[in-house]
BAFI-3210 file (N, C-alpha, C; in Angstrom, 3 decimals, decimal comma, padded with zeros to 6 digits):
// residues 300
n [1|2|3|4|5|6|7|8|9|10|11|12|13|14|15|16|17|18|19|20|21|22|23|24|25|26|27|28|29|30|31|32|33|34|35|36|37|38|39|40|41|42|43|44|45|46|47|48|49|50|51|52|53|54|55|56|57|58|59|60|61|62|63|64|65|66|67|68|69|70|71|72|73|74|75|76|77|78|79|80|81|82|83|84|85|86|87|88|89|90|91|92|93|94|95|96|97|98|99|100|101|102|103|104|105|106|107|108|109|110|111|112|113|114|115|116|117|118|119|120|121|122|123|124|125|126|127|128|129|130|131|132|133|134|135|136|137|138|139|140|141|142|143|144|145|146|147|148|149|150|151|152|153|154|155|156|157|158|159|160|161|162|163|164|165|166|167|168|169|170|171|172|173|174|175|176|177|178|179|180|181|182|183|184|185|186|187|188|189|190|191|192|193|194|195|196|197|198|199|200|201|202|203|204|205|206|207|208|209|210|211|212|213|214|215|216|217|218|219|220|221|222|223|224|225|226|227|228|229|230|231|232|233|234|235|236|237|238|239|240|241|242|243|244|245|246|247|248|249|250|251|252|253|254|255|256|257|258|259|260|261|262|263|264|265|266|267|268|269|270|271|272|273|274|275|276|277|278|279|280|281|282|283|284|285|286|287|288|289|290|291|292|293|294|295|296|297|298|299|300]
n.u [-015,542|-014,910|-011,722|-009,860|-009,403|-006,401|-004,244|-002,069|-002,931|-003,290|-003,832|-002,487|-002,528|-004,295|-007,463|-008,305|-010,798|-013,124|-014,970|-013,688|-011,203|-009,563|-008,113|-008,969|-011,338|-014,732|-016,813|-016,342|-017,663|-017,824|-015,108|-014,615|-016,289|-014,913|-012,582|-013,468|-014,104|-011,567|-010,446|-009,272|-007,934|-007,437|-008,179|-006,932|-008,024|-006,818|-007,122|-006,003|-004,678|-005,803|-004,294|-003,305|-002,701|-003,013|-001,053|-000,367|-002,381|-003,549|-003,127|-005,414|-007,336|-007,608|-008,634|-011,107|-012,314|-011,881|-010,947|-008,833|-010,632|-012,490|-011,047|-010,776|-013,473|-014,112|-012,412|-013,404|-015,929|-015,045|-013,821|-016,026|-017,555|-015,915|-015,716|-018,359|-018,790|-016,891|-018,020|-020,334|-019,338|-018,165|-018,680|-017,744|-015,218|-012,221|-011,945|-009,813|-009,466|-007,829|-005,382|-003,446|-000,538|000,621|003,678|003,642|002,343|005,825|006,582|004,572|003,264|003,419|002,086|-000,452|-001,067|-001,252|-003,439|-005,567|-005,665|-006,394|-008,791|-010,569|-010,289|-008,749|-007,559|-004,933|-001,901|-000,534|002,624|003,843|006,016|005,483|006,110|008,789|010,572|008,284|007,469|005,790|006,668|005,311|004,104|001,799|001,476|001,742|004,288|006,942|008,917|011,290|012,384|013,285|015,156|017,018|017,827|018,998|020,918|021,413|019,887|020,657|021,190|018,611|017,387|018,818|018,091|015,356|015,179|016,178|014,087|012,135|013,158|013,055|010,302|009,369|010,378|009,113|006,351|005,812|004,507|002,396|002,778|004,981|004,740|005,122|008,189|010,452|009,565|010,814|012,170|010,397|010,145|012,840|013,247|011,469|012,731|014,990|017,078|017,545|019,736|020,910|019,586|020,417|022,975|026,087|025,998|023,257|022,375|023,421|021,862|019,365|019,770|020,019|017,452|015,967|016,918|015,768|013,098|012,964|013,487|011,120|009,423|007,892|006,115|007,299|005,796|005,276|004,520|002,276|001,545|003,597|004,072|001,822|002,421|004,461|007,001|009,499|009,514|007,816|007,400|009,413|012,528|014,348|016,942|016,579|014,621|016,101|018,146|016,561|015,529|017,848|018,269|016,192|013,761|010,234|007,796|004,953|002,043|000,667|-001,869|-002,350|-004,658|-006,726|-009,117|-011,906|-011,151|-008,447|-008,053|-006,487|-004,620|-001,601|-000,984|000,059|002,489|003,679|003,987|005,803|007,942|008,748|009,450|011,491|013,465|014,218|012,326|010,001|007,540|004,622|003,910|001,258|-001,752|-004,668|-008,140|-009,424|-012,162|-012,837|-010,316|-007,241|-004,711|-001,346|-000,291|000,952|001,734|002,614|004,266|004,600]
n.v [-024,712|-021,243|-019,613|-017,552|-014,146|-012,581|-009,880|-010,576|-012,719|-013,128|-013,372|-012,815|-014,045|-016,318|-018,002|-019,014|-020,436|-023,024|-021,878|-020,178|-021,126|-023,789|-025,789|-025,705|-025,969|-025,742|-022,901|-019,314|-017,984|-020,042|-020,285|-017,818|-018,031|-020,059|-018,661|-016,835|-018,641|-019,578|-017,549|-015,318|-012,040|-010,253|-011,124|-011,715|-012,138|-013,657|-014,350|-016,168|-014,336|-014,126|-016,317|-015,291|-016,340|-019,195|-021,255|-021,337|-022,447|-024,746|-028,329|-029,674|-027,709|-027,545|-030,099|-029,802|-028,226|-025,533|-022,218|-019,414|-017,326|-018,311|-018,148|-015,387|-014,599|-015,878|-014,496|-011,913|-012,367|-013,156|-010,764|-009,104|-010,655|-011,045|-008,470|-007,902|-009,850|-009,071|-006,740|-007,822|-009,455|-007,655|-006,918|-009,038|-009,804|-008,533|-008,261|-008,345|-007,447|-008,918|-010,009|-012,683|-012,616|-013,602|-014,334|-014,439|-013,613|-013,061|-010,659|-008,832|-009,047|-007,283|-005,026|-006,114|-006,701|-004,121|-003,236|-004,995|-004,360|-001,664|-001,762|-003,272|-002,257|-003,397|-004,101|-004,838|-006,557|-009,780|-010,785|-013,315|-015,864|-018,346|-019,563|-020,596|-020,198|-021,043|-023,316|-024,591|-024,230|-025,527|-027,638|-027,265|-027,136|-027,493|-027,832|-029,707|-029,226|-030,555|-030,269|-027,637|-027,823|-029,540|-027,857|-025,670|-026,894|-027,485|-027,813|-025,817|-023,714|-023,330|-022,380|-019,992|-018,471|-018,383|-016,769|-014,435|-013,784|-013,280|-010,951|-009,199|-009,187|-008,004|-005,411|-004,616|-004,780|-003,957|-005,186|-005,508|-007,747|-010,527|-013,651|-017,027|-017,229|-018,968|-020,985|-022,663|-024,445|-026,500|-028,012|-028,769|-030,312|-032,447|-033,652|-034,605|-032,817|-030,813|-029,628|-028,153|-025,761|-024,054|-023,157|-021,239|-019,581|-019,486|-018,330|-015,779|-014,878|-014,894|-012,920|-010,680|-010,661|-010,131|-007,579|-006,182|-006,528|-005,205|-002,627|-001,887|-001,910|-004,164|-006,911|-009,987|-013,060|-015,578|-018,644|-021,132|-023,328|-024,913|-026,757|-028,368|-029,623|-031,324|-030,356|-029,479|-027,012|-023,857|-021,803|-018,863|-020,735|-021,314|-020,049|-018,043|-016,424|-015,571|-014,131|-012,163|-010,916|-009,766|-007,873|-006,157|-006,733|-006,756|-008,950|-011,065|-013,207|-016,028|-018,360|-019,623|-020,922|-023,303|-024,461|-024,759|-026,313|-025,890|-023,359|-021,287|-023,174|-024,132|-021,701|-021,170|-022,496|-020,874|-018,508|-019,389|-020,054|-017,552|-016,211|-017,895|-017,333|-014,726|-012,701|-010,448|-009,291|-008,872|-007,469|-006,000|-005,379|-003,416|-002,492|000,717|002,437|003,551|003,190|001,475|000,554|000,398|-001,900|-003,103|-005,827|-007,326|-010,479|-011,745]
n.w [-013,482|-013,132|-013,356|-011,036|-011,884|-012,973|-013,722|-015,292|-016,690|-019,713|-023,242|-026,348|-028,736|-030,445|-030,265|-032,673|-034,675|-035,708|-037,346|-039,099|-039,757|-041,234|-039,907|-037,309|-034,550|-033,336|-032,379|-032,594|-030,576|-028,647|-028,096|-026,822|-024,603|-023,301|-022,732|-020,845|-018,794|-018,244|-016,847|-018,030|-018,305|-020,426|-023,728|-026,766|-030,016|-032,879|-035,856|-038,791|-041,552|-044,989|-047,404|-050,399|-052,868|-054,976|-054,738|-052,105|-050,661|-048,198|-048,102|-046,995|-047,227|-049,990|-050,430|-049,286|-051,069|-050,927|-051,927|-052,862|-052,817|-050,998|-048,601|-048,416|-048,131|-045,721|-043,999|-044,084|-042,920|-040,415|-039,475|-039,044|-037,272|-034,978|-033,996|-033,288|-031,304|-029,432|-028,419|-027,326|-025,272|-023,582|-020,901|-019,497|-020,359|-021,717|-024,994|-027,689|-031,096|-033,560|-036,056|-037,448|-039,306|-042,613|-044,345|-047,023|-050,255|-050,827|-051,974|-051,522|-049,099|-046,922|-047,824|-048,116|-045,434|-044,326|-045,821|-044,990|-042,296|-042,301|-043,784|-042,192|-039,644|-037,511|-034,155|-033,543|-034,617|-035,110|-035,771|-037,631|-038,889|-041,062|-043,448|-045,595|-048,408|-049,772|-048,432|-045,583|-042,209|-040,226|-041,429|-042,943|-045,946|-049,534|-050,617|-049,373|-046,415|-046,452|-048,978|-048,967|-046,940|-048,153|-050,231|-048,904|-047,382|-044,649|-041,379|-039,697|-041,492|-042,467|-040,112|-039,665|-041,919|-041,475|-039,122|-040,169|-041,891|-039,975|-038,785|-040,980|-041,451|-039,061|-039,328|-041,692|-041,228|-038,630|-036,323|-033,406|-031,847|-031,792|-033,116|-031,945|-031,808|-032,160|-033,975|-035,788|-034,222|-033,635|-036,021|-036,341|-034,036|-034,431|-036,561|-035,418|-035,154|-033,327|-032,074|-034,053|-034,285|-032,378|-032,546|-032,591|-034,818|-035,359|-032,990|-033,248|-035,379|-034,133|-032,190|-033,859|-034,958|-032,625|-032,082|-034,209|-033,555|-031,099|-032,015|-033,262|-031,207|-030,538|-028,979|-027,777|-027,871|-025,383|-026,294|-025,745|-027,241|-028,107|-026,105|-026,256|-028,593|-028,094|-027,422|-024,964|-023,817|-023,873|-026,880|-027,069|-026,693|-023,568|-023,706|-025,558|-024,414|-022,206|-023,506|-024,706|-022,395|-021,334|-023,281|-022,986|-024,164|-024,671|-023,336|-023,880|-023,540|-025,237|-026,029|-028,400|-029,211|-030,882|-030,613|-028,326|-026,054|-025,826|-024,922|-022,646|-022,061|-020,565|-019,299|-016,688|-016,950|-018,874|-017,444|-015,454|-017,109|-018,076|-015,647|-014,705|-016,484|-016,148|-016,579|-015,349|-015,731|-017,811|-020,976|-022,620|-024,535|-023,996|-023,685|-023,402|-023,068|-026,231|-027,115|-027,855|-025,755|-024,403|-021,807|-018,639|-016,545|-013,437|-012,954|-010,600]
ca.u [-015,520|-014,065|-010,515|-009,758|-008,696|-005,230|-003,959|-001,080|-003,595|-003,653|-003,349|-002,583|-002,444|-005,132|-008,851|-008,632|-011,992|-013,545|-015,791|-012,899|-009,894|-009,829|-007,493|-009,456|-012,634|-015,594|-017,188|-015,649|-018,401|-017,377|-013,745|-014,685|-016,840|-013,804|-011,655|-014,059|-013,961|-010,144|-010,025|-008,485|-008,185|-007,521|-008,056|-006,829|-008,326|-005,933|-007,317|-005,037|-005,051|-005,882|-003,172|-004,041|-002,300|-003,417|000,018|-000,207|-003,486|-003,159|-003,684|-006,770|-008,221|-007,879|-009,507|-012,433|-012,836|-011,668|-010,135|-008,404|-011,839|-013,060|-010,289|-011,120|-014,829|-014,031|-011,734|-014,358|-016,909|-014,352|-013,617|-017,291|-018,007|-015,108|-016,063|-019,672|-018,657|-016,139|-018,997|-021,257|-018,637|-017,405|-018,870|-017,130|-013,882|-011,691|-011,627|-009,156|-009,745|-006,590|-005,173|-002,086|-000,150|001,439|004,755|003,494|003,484|006,922|006,750|003,492|002,513|003,349|001,011|-001,705|-001,321|-001,744|-004,759|-006,545|-005,778|-007,158|-010,130|-011,444|-010,100|-008,281|-006,890|-003,502|-001,421|000,473|003,561|004,366|006,604|005,161|006,610|010,160|010,679|007,045|007,154|005,361|007,456|004,447|003,585|000,580|001,761|001,945|005,719|007,504|010,081|012,494|012,972|014,012|016,314|017,995|018,342|019,841|022,072|021,430|018,861|021,224|020,959|017,168|017,096|019,378|017,242|014,079|015,268|016,314|012,739|011,450|013,642|012,512|008,867|009,167|010,652|008,174|004,960|005,763|003,391|002,416|003,168|005,726|004,209|005,975|009,442|011,339|008,785|011,733|012,584|009,478|010,577|014,151|013,101|010,821|013,697|016,169|018,143|017,329|020,996|021,305|018,897|020,930|024,413|026,558|025,511|021,831|022,221|023,673|020,671|018,311|020,061|019,679|015,993|015,503|017,224|014,730|011,849|013,069|013,448|009,726|008,705|006,932|006,165|007,523|004,899|005,557|003,428|002,201|001,200|004,762|003,911|000,819|002,990|005,489|008,256|009,628|009,407|007,046|008,166|010,716|013,279|014,966|018,082|016,091|013,995|017,195|018,759|015,625|015,460|019,045|018,167|015,053|012,615|008,955|007,202|003,550|001,684|-000,377|-002,119|-002,448|-005,730|-007,425|-010,396|-012,212|-010,431|-007,064|-008,029|-005,908|-003,637|-000,201|-000,765|000,987|003,800|004,230|004,420|007,018|008,984|009,242|010,109|012,719|014,468|014,565|011,282|009,158|006,275|004,159|003,452|000,156|-002,651|-005,994|-009,097|-009,921|-013,145|-012,695|-008,888|-006,363|-003,568|-000,408|-000,427|001,977|001,287|003,664|004,050|004,770]
ca.v [-023,549|-020,185|-019,303|-016,170|-013,314|-011,797|-009,067|-011,216|-013,795|-012,542|-014,036|-011,949|-014,879|-017,493|-017,806|-019,577|-021,264|-023,779|-021,038|-019,398|-021,760|-025,189|-026,725|-025,416|-026,549|-024,955|-021,560|-018,236|-017,764|-021,071|-019,908|-016,715|-018,584|-020,773|-017,645|-016,354|-019,703|-019,724|-016,434|-014,330|-010,611|-009,804|-012,219|-011,230|-013,112|-013,331|-015,322|-016,074|-013,563|-014,989|-016,528|-014,771|-017,014|-020,604|-022,187|-021,358|-023,152|-025,961|-029,538|-029,963|-026,703|-027,989|-031,274|-029,325|-027,400|-024,126|-021,443|-018,119|-016,550|-018,825|-017,565|-013,966|-014,483|-016,266|-013,441|-010,807|-012,770|-013,112|-009,380|-008,586|-011,470|-010,816|-007,146|-008,017|-010,627|-008,263|-005,857|-008,636|-010,004|-006,569|-006,878|-010,228|-010,086|-007,580|-008,990|-007,554|-007,954|-008,865|-011,087|-013,216|-012,403|-014,542|-013,628|-014,769|-013,621|-012,315|-009,331|-007,892|-009,353|-006,106|-004,196|-006,784|-006,522|-002,753|-003,174|-005,657|-003,626|-000,443|-002,074|-003,807|-001,568|-004,301|-003,488|-005,153|-007,577|-010,757|-011,035|-014,676|-016,429|-019,767|-020,074|-020,358|-020,688|-021,683|-024,470|-024,193|-024,843|-026,347|-028,762|-026,944|-026,628|-028,501|-028,093|-030,194|-028,498|-031,326|-029,698|-026,439|-028,302|-030,018|-026,729|-024,814|-027,691|-027,884|-027,203|-024,552|-022,707|-023,054|-021,553|-018,654|-017,751|-018,151|-015,599|-013,269|-013,433|-012,680|-009,575|-008,432|-009,038|-007,022|-004,088|-004,281|-004,744|-003,323|-005,782|-005,338|-009,018|-011,491|-014,967|-018,240|-016,753|-020,043|-022,074|-023,573|-025,478|-027,629|-028,819|-029,343|-031,356|-033,597|-034,284|-035,017|-031,860|-029,670|-028,951|-027,278|-024,472|-023,299|-022,976|-019,853|-018,835|-019,264|-017,382|-014,448|-014,510|-014,596|-011,607|-009,670|-010,600|-009,444|-006,156|-005,639|-006,521|-004,110|-001,351|-001,541|-001,947|-005,274|-007,838|-011,381|-013,894|-016,940|-019,364|-022,419|-024,433|-025,799|-027,843|-029,289|-030,315|-032,261|-029,742|-029,433|-025,619|-023,029|-020,903|-019,343|-021,535|-020,630|-019,174|-016,885|-015,544|-014,966|-013,127|-011,061|-010,209|-008,922|-006,807|-005,307|-007,081|-006,919|-010,267|-011,288|-014,624|-016,443|-019,810|-020,113|-021,907|-023,622|-025,071|-024,318|-027,058|-025,417|-022,003|-021,254|-024,241|-023,793|-020,338|-021,188|-022,880|-019,684|-017,609|-019,947|-019,960|-016,177|-015,931|-018,684|-016,790|-013,348|-011,744|-010,261|-008,662|-009,042|-006,273|-006,402|-004,308|-003,516|-001,527|001,747|003,125|003,186|003,192|000,347|001,163|-000,575|-002,165|-003,950|-006,496|-008,162|-011,926|-012,246]
ca.w [-012,586|-013,644|-012,603|-010,584|-012,855|-012,610|-014,909|-016,161|-017,434|-021,004|-024,459|-027,520|-029,938|-030,296|-030,639|-033,987|-034,525|-036,880|-038,224|-040,058|-039,970|-041,599|-038,970|-035,962|-034,231|-032,463|-032,818|-031,893|-029,324|-027,701|-027,703|-025,863|-023,358|-022,656|-022,218|-019,595|-017,795|-017,921|-016,015|-018,753|-018,134|-021,820|-024,686|-028,128|-031,068|-034,002|-036,929|-039,883|-042,733|-046,174|-048,326|-051,557|-054,105|-054,848|-054,358|-050,658|-050,019|-047,499|-048,724|-046,529|-047,814|-051,361|-050,360|-048,907|-052,146|-050,652|-052,857|-052,326|-052,568|-049,750|-047,493|-048,342|-047,574|-044,308|-043,245|-043,959|-041,901|-039,133|-039,047|-038,525|-036,142|-033,777|-033,460|-032,641|-030,073|-028,469|-027,775|-026,532|-024,099|-022,961|-019,446|-018,896|-020,879|-022,692|-026,221|-028,716|-032,442|-034,325|-037,016|-037,565|-040,697|-043,374|-045,056|-048,441|-051,164|-050,220|-052,565|-051,220|-047,875|-046,055|-048,365|-047,784|-044,000|-044,141|-046,421|-044,126|-041,042|-042,551|-044,270|-041,152|-038,383|-036,462|-033,016|-033,497|-035,554|-034,682|-036,864|-037,594|-040,102|-041,218|-044,729|-046,040|-049,780|-050,181|-047,582|-044,243|-041,149|-039,384|-042,207|-043,683|-047,289|-050,570|-050,736|-048,113|-045,922|-046,798|-050,195|-048,558|-046,180|-049,131|-051,010|-048,078|-046,990|-043,237|-040,560|-039,221|-042,531|-042,449|-038,946|-039,874|-042,864|-040,802|-038,248|-041,045|-042,346|-038,830|-038,658|-042,102|-041,214|-038,001|-039,865|-042,761|-040,773|-037,310|-035,572|-031,956|-031,237|-032,615|-032,806|-031,857|-032,379|-032,628|-034,586|-036,466|-033,250|-033,738|-037,165|-036,063|-033,017|-035,058|-037,472|-034,657|-035,445|-032,437|-031,744|-035,156|-034,240|-031,232|-032,749|-032,482|-035,988|-035,159|-031,888|-033,800|-036,160|-033,167|-031,611|-034,859|-035,019|-031,422|-032,250|-035,096|-032,780|-030,127|-032,736|-033,594|-029,925|-030,529|-027,855|-028,122|-027,062|-024,941|-026,940|-025,055|-028,132|-028,220|-025,130|-026,809|-029,749|-027,664|-027,019|-023,509|-023,397|-024,811|-027,739|-027,493|-025,728|-022,433|-024,016|-026,300|-023,422|-021,436|-024,362|-024,820|-021,121|-021,234|-024,269|-022,688|-025,000|-024,004|-023,532|-023,549|-023,543|-026,166|-025,956|-029,783|-029,177|-032,121|-030,228|-026,964|-025,014|-025,740|-024,377|-021,308|-021,871|-020,312|-018,816|-015,549|-017,474|-019,527|-016,367|-014,861|-018,144|-018,070|-014,374|-014,631|-017,403|-015,833|-016,948|-014,173|-016,080|-019,186|-021,672|-023,486|-024,943|-023,420|-024,226|-022,495|-023,887|-027,643|-027,459|-027,531|-025,086|-023,826|-020,379|-018,046|-015,321|-012,817|-012,955|-009,226]
c.u [-014,536|-012,857|-010,562|-008,953|-007,488|-004,796|-002,897|-001,708|-004,164|-003,197|-003,548|-002,454|-003,248|-006,548|-009,193|-009,825|-012,339|-014,450|-014,976|-011,568|-010,092|-009,206|-007,844|-010,834|-013,422|-015,902|-016,399|-016,360|-017,964|-015,958|-013,796|-015,322|-015,745|-012,801|-012,175|-013,849|-012,518|-009,607|-009,159|-008,904|-008,359|-007,342|-008,072|-007,087|-007,532|-006,043|-006,300|-005,554|-005,083|-004,517|-003,739|-003,586|-002,501|-002,313|000,216|-001,415|-002,970|-003,774|-005,120|-007,765|-008,591|-008,857|-010,944|-013,066|-012,685|-010,769|-009,633|-009,614|-012,546|-012,361|-010,630|-012,508|-014,834|-013,438|-012,652|-015,421|-016,293|-014,242|-014,894|-017,732|-017,229|-015,426|-017,410|-019,568|-017,864|-017,070|-019,927|-020,623|-017,997|-017,533|-018,155|-015,656|-013,470|-011,227|-011,004|-009,324|-008,500|-006,536|-003,693|-001,685|000,509|002,514|004,801|002,273|004,578|007,028|005,654|002,726|002,380|002,238|-000,344|-002,059|-001,880|-003,168|-005,814|-006,750|-006,631|-008,605|-011,076|-011,233|-009,655|-007,518|-005,380|-003,201|-000,429|001,348|004,196|004,985|006,302|005,853|008,057|010,307|009,450|006,652|006,802|006,153|006,621|003,707|002,369|000,912|001,916|003,422|006,272|008,742|011,369|013,172|013,793|015,269|017,399|018,637|019,307|021,010|022,125|020,277|019,369|020,970|019,484|016,837|017,613|018,495|015,877|014,145|015,517|014,958|011,932|011,857|013,071|011,024|008,599|009,352|009,599|006,766|004,784|004,584|003,514|002,958|003,946|005,304|005,255|007,356|010,340|010,542|009,681|012,220|011,678|009,902|011,893|014,064|012,483|011,762|014,956|017,351|018,072|018,609|021,415|020,603|019,284|022,440|024,791|026,035|024,015|021,602|022,476|022,465|019,506|018,534|019,703|018,168|015,434|015,798|016,181|013,400|011,849|012,925|012,028|008,816|007,617|007,137|006,397|006,617|005,601|004,330|003,390|001,847|002,369|004,639|002,884|001,415|004,209|006,830|008,295|009,545|008,474|007,982|008,256|011,451|013,929|016,009|017,659|015,406|015,069|017,881|017,859|015,526|016,662|018,955|016,999|013,856|011,363|008,371|005,713|003,296|000,621|-000,603|-002,267|-003,554|-006,420|-008,729|-010,666|-011,403|-008,988|-006,948|-007,530|-004,854|-002,250|000,060|000,227|002,396|004,469|004,757|005,726|008,203|009,593|010,017|011,452|013,848|014,651|013,553|010,289|007,796|005,910|003,647|002,369|-000,625|-003,973|-006,879|-009,532|-010,874|-013,051|-011,245|-008,218|-005,074|-002,633|-000,614|000,683|001,401|002,421|003,275|004,105|003,734]
c.v [-022,519|-019,970|-017,845|-015,366|-012,654|-011,072|-009,677|-012,321|-013,221|-013,490|-013,062|-012,732|-016,136|-017,188|-018,247|-020,529|-021,960|-023,000|-020,438|-020,041|-023,255|-026,176|-026,393|-026,044|-025,585|-023,585|-020,517|-017,900|-018,780|-020,790|-018,821|-017,142|-019,316|-019,792|-017,045|-017,376|-019,867|-018,552|-015,415|-012,918|-009,957|-011,014|-011,622|-012,354|-012,710|-014,409|-015,094|-015,188|-014,491|-015,131|-016,339|-015,350|-018,517|-021,545|-022,274|-021,947|-024,416|-027,178|-029,832|-028,943|-027,088|-029,161|-030,884|-028,461|-025,909|-023,500|-020,189|-017,264|-017,012|-018,198|-016,092|-013,778|-014,826|-015,146|-012,228|-011,125|-012,701|-011,679|-008,785|-009,339|-011,161|-009,456|-007,200|-008,755|-009,862|-007,323|-006,656|-009,121|-008,916|-006,518|-008,026|-010,389|-008,972|-008,384|-008,024|-008,245|-007,803|-009,910|-011,431|-013,189|-013,635|-013,737|-014,059|-014,020|-012,677|-010,891|-008,349|-008,188|-008,127|-005,159|-004,792|-006,604|-005,124|-002,603|-003,785|-004,879|-002,373|-000,754|-002,469|-003,178|-002,449|-003,541|-003,692|-006,294|-008,485|-011,073|-012,401|-015,036|-017,920|-020,380|-019,680|-021,013|-021,507|-022,901|-023,980|-024,961|-025,751|-027,423|-028,467|-026,357|-027,798|-028,856|-028,574|-029,395|-029,230|-030,789|-028,447|-026,820|-028,790|-028,852|-025,870|-025,569|-028,146|-027,230|-025,898|-023,442|-022,335|-022,109|-020,132|-017,853|-017,464|-016,891|-014,318|-012,810|-012,791|-011,216|-008,692|-008,168|-007,975|-005,609|-003,659|-004,033|-003,968|-003,869|-005,484|-006,571|-009,848|-012,885|-016,069|-018,030|-017,865|-021,248|-023,096|-024,678|-026,697|-028,566|-029,516|-030,477|-032,612|-034,349|-034,751|-034,092|-030,642|-028,914|-027,957|-025,920|-023,687|-023,123|-021,507|-019,003|-018,531|-018,246|-015,951|-013,961|-014,166|-013,216|-010,484|-009,532|-009,856|-007,945|-005,482|-005,536|-005,382|-002,750|-000,921|-001,656|-003,023|-006,137|-009,249|-012,240|-015,165|-017,748|-020,792|-023,583|-025,388|-026,987|-028,856|-030,153|-031,151|-031,662|-029,577|-028,019|-024,892|-022,385|-019,549|-020,027|-020,663|-019,611|-017,939|-015,905|-014,834|-013,864|-011,906|-010,242|-009,288|-007,715|-005,855|-005,537|-007,194|-008,288|-010,236|-012,792|-014,857|-017,935|-020,440|-021,162|-022,042|-024,387|-024,690|-025,025|-026,595|-024,039|-022,045|-022,302|-023,651|-022,402|-020,292|-021,568|-021,698|-018,701|-018,096|-019,856|-018,557|-015,874|-016,639|-018,056|-015,279|-012,295|-011,658|-009,636|-008,979|-007,704|-006,698|-005,177|-004,506|-002,429|-000,574|002,625|002,640|003,048|001,880|000,918|000,077|-000,710|-003,107|-004,567|-007,336|-009,633|-012,512|-011,622]
c.w [-013,123|-012,732|-012,145|-011,600|-012,206|-013,868|-015,815|-017,002|-018,735|-022,112|-025,611|-028,819|-029,683|-030,736|-032,042|-033,801|-035,833|-037,811|-039,366|-040,425|-040,159|-040,623|-037,516|-035,773|-033,338|-033,044|-032,052|-030,587|-028,267|-027,211|-026,625|-024,551|-022,588|-022,066|-020,923|-018,485|-017,340|-017,106|-016,718|-018,380|-019,504|-022,717|-026,092|-029,113|-032,306|-035,079|-038,046|-041,013|-043,948|-046,872|-049,737|-052,903|-053,940|-054,389|-052,850|-049,932|-049,346|-048,191|-048,280|-047,079|-049,239|-051,358|-050,011|-049,994|-051,918|-051,717|-052,148|-051,975|-051,289|-048,548|-047,317|-047,710|-046,084|-043,463|-043,065|-042,914|-040,514|-038,612|-038,456|-037,271|-034,871|-033,169|-032,717|-031,309|-029,014|-027,719|-026,860|-025,237|-023,240|-021,452|-018,740|-019,241|-021,827|-023,900|-027,215|-030,062|-033,302|-035,413|-037,066|-039,027|-041,295|-044,116|-046,521|-048,971|-050,646|-050,740|-052,189|-049,937|-046,978|-046,513|-048,026|-046,306|-043,739|-044,682|-045,501|-042,828|-041,220|-042,937|-043,148|-039,773|-037,237|-035,379|-033,032|-034,462|-034,850|-035,886|-036,738|-038,938|-040,102|-042,425|-044,964|-047,409|-050,198|-049,384|-046,180|-043,188|-040,261|-040,169|-043,051|-045,055|-048,254|-050,686|-049,397|-047,709|-046,256|-048,045|-049,871|-047,796|-047,133|-049,880|-050,197|-047,451|-045,550|-042,507|-039,963|-040,226|-042,625|-041,297|-039,130|-040,821|-042,254|-039,938|-039,046|-041,551|-041,206|-038,676|-039,760|-041,913|-040,160|-038,528|-040,884|-042,248|-039,468|-036,487|-034,083|-031,247|-032,259|-032,186|-032,853|-032,498|-032,892|-033,119|-035,266|-035,527|-033,320|-034,861|-036,874|-035,055|-033,612|-035,993|-036,752|-034,851|-034,517|-032,143|-032,832|-035,133|-032,992|-031,331|-032,596|-033,635|-035,846|-034,047|-032,354|-034,603|-035,237|-032,550|-032,585|-035,016|-033,814|-031,490|-033,139|-034,364|-031,772|-030,805|-033,088|-032,369|-029,904|-029,290|-028,387|-027,245|-026,593|-025,339|-026,402|-025,976|-028,331|-027,273|-025,615|-027,916|-029,397|-027,315|-025,508|-022,949|-024,356|-025,839|-027,024|-026,348|-024,660|-022,873|-024,794|-025,352|-022,599|-022,240|-024,478|-023,543|-020,958|-022,158|-023,993|-023,582|-024,143|-024,338|-023,172|-023,598|-024,611|-026,051|-027,339|-029,908|-030,529|-031,860|-028,773|-025,883|-024,847|-025,110|-022,928|-021,060|-021,627|-019,769|-017,651|-015,997|-018,166|-018,491|-015,750|-015,827|-018,156|-016,786|-014,280|-015,451|-017,291|-016,221|-015,798|-014,484|-017,519|-019,707|-022,656|-023,923|-024,230|-024,024|-023,113|-023,283|-025,321|-028,067|-027,059|-026,989|-024,547|-022,321|-019,940|-016,779|-014,754|-012,853|-011,544|-008,304]
res [m|a|c|a|k|a|k|w|r|i|s|l|h|g|g|h|s|g|e|f|c|e|h|a|e|g|s|l|r|e|i|l|e|a|a|c|a|a|g|y|y|v|f|g|v|a|e|h|m|p|r|v|e|p|q|f|l|y|p|r|e|r|a|m|g|w|t|v|e|t|l|e|r|n|f|e|r|y|a|h|t|v|r|q|l|a|q|e|f|a|e|r|l|i|v|l|c|g|f|e|i|e|v|v|p|t|d|r|y|a|t|l|v|r|h|y|r|q|q|y|g|f|d|y|v|v|g|s|v|h|f|l|h|g|a|a|l|d|g|y|s|e|r|p|l|a|e|v|l|d|a|l|g|s|m|e|a|v|a|v|e|y|y|q|r|v|a|e|m|a|q|a|v|r|p|e|v|i|g|h|l|d|l|v|r|l|t|a|t|r|l|g|m|a|e|q|v|a|t|a|r|v|r|q|a|v|e|q|a|l|e|a|i|r|a|v|d|a|r|v|e|v|n|t|s|a|l|r|k|g|l|d|q|p|y|p|a|d|w|i|v|q|m|g|a|r|m|g|i|k|f|c|i|g|d|d|s|h|r|p|a|q|v|g|f|g|l|e|a|a|r|e|h|l|l|r|n|g|v|r|e|v|h|f|l|t|r|e|g|d|a|i|v|p|a|v|a|p|l|e]
***
C-alpha cells in the first residue's frame, strides 16, 4: 500500500539500479515504482559516474569482465534512461536526474564532473568522497584501506584527510548535495576505532569541511544507508548534524537505495535524526516546468 505523501519525504541520493551499477539490483523502473509506493514527493536518482582509469575498477567489475569502456557505456545509457523515465513518471512522482561523483582521478575529476554534467544535461550532482589514496572507504577497491591506515599512522589521520578531501571536493565541484558526509565512520566502526573519528582534531576538520560546504550553498544529506550497514545513526552522526545546525548548514535526506526493497528505508529515522539534533526543515530541489528550483519543507 502506498504511503501518504508529505513534502519532506524526499531523497536526493539513491536510485542505483542493477541496470547500471554492478553492486545494485533491479531495474530503474522498479526503483521508481518503489519510490511511488513509498510516498516520495521528490526522488532524485544519482547513479555513480564512471571511474575512467582501470586501477579504480572494483574487484567484482573485473570479475564480470567490465572495463572502463563498460562503465562509460552504462553511464550513457543511464543518462538517457533516467530522463525518459522521469517524463513517464511525471504525473506520479517528481524525478530528478543526477549523478554521484567520484574524486578519482584526483588531478581531473572536477573536469570530468563538469563534462558529464554538460554533456548529458543532468539536473544536479551529489558530491561524495569514496576514495583516499586509491583505496575505497566502503571496500569497493583493489587496494585495501589497511594500507592507507598503515601509511597515515592512525584512523584519526585517515579521518582528518578524508574531511580535507570533502572540503576540496565541495570547492572544486560545487555540488548541490554532499553525500554520506561521515562515511569514514563506517570503516572506523568496523575496525573498532570509532572513537578516533570524533577527536578534537577530527572535529576541527569537520568544521572546516562544513564551512566549505556552506560557502558553496550545498545541502548535506542525512543518508539512511548507515542504518542498513549496522551503524546506530544515519550519516552524519549526531554531533555533526548539531554542528551543522549551529552553522546554518542546509540538510536534505537520501536513502542511497541500491535495490527496490531499500527505497524509502529509514525515512522516519532520518526525520527524527534531524529533529533531535536541532534541524526543523529540509532543503531540496524540485521541478517546476522545465526548471530545477530550490525548495524547503518543514519536518514537523
